[in-house]
C-alpha positions in Angstrom: 0.0 0.0 0.0 1.2 3.5 -0.7 0.8 4.4 3.0 3.4 1.9 4.0 5.9 3.0 1.4 5.5 6.7 2.4 5.8 5.9 6.1 8.8 3.7 5.3 10.6 6.5 3.4 9.9 8.9 6.3 11.2 6.4 8.8 14.4 6.0 6.8 14.9 9.8 6.9 14.3 9.9 10.6 16.7 7.0 11.1 19.4 8.7 9.1 19.1 12.0 11.0 19.2 10.1 14.3 22.3 8.3 13.2 23.9 11.5 12.2 23.0 13.1 15.5 24.4 10.2 17.4 27.7 10.6 15.6 27.8 14.4 16.3 27.3 14.0 20.0 29.2 10.8 20.3 26.2 8.8 21.6 26.1 5.2 20.5 22.6 4.7 21.7 21.2 7.4 19.3 23.3 5.9 16.5 22.0 2.4 17.1 18.4 3.6 17.4 18.7 5.5 14.1 20.2 2.4 12.4 17.3 0.3 13.7 14.8 3.0 12.5 16.3 3.1 9.1 16.2 -0.7 8.7 12.5 -0.7 9.7 11.8 2.0 7.2 13.6 0.1 4.4 11.5 -3.0 5.1 8.3 -1.0 5.2 9.0 0.7 1.9 10.5 -2.2 -0.1 8.5 -5.1 1.2 5.2 -3.1 1.8 4.8 -4.3 5.4 3.4 -2.6 8.4 5.6 -0.8 10.9 4.9 -3.3 13.6 5.7 -6.3 11.4 8.9 -4.6 10.1 10.0 -3.8 13.7 9.4 -7.4 14.8 11.5 -8.7 11.9 14.4 -6.3 12.6 14.3 -7.3 16.3 14.4 -11.0 15.3 17.5 -10.5 13.2 19.4 -9.2 16.2 19.2 -12.5 18.0 
């Protein structure tokens, strides 16, 4: 659905900005959270899945 793709693109932008901010202030937590957000957005946009489903899939890949 177009809504998932738009939200996914927006989540990628948020993730990139959060990663950048984490690098600027030297905070690994912000950087990691931004990387996670960007991965979620990429799944949303490319695979057309909901945000909750994409987050679950990203979290499963960590373990």
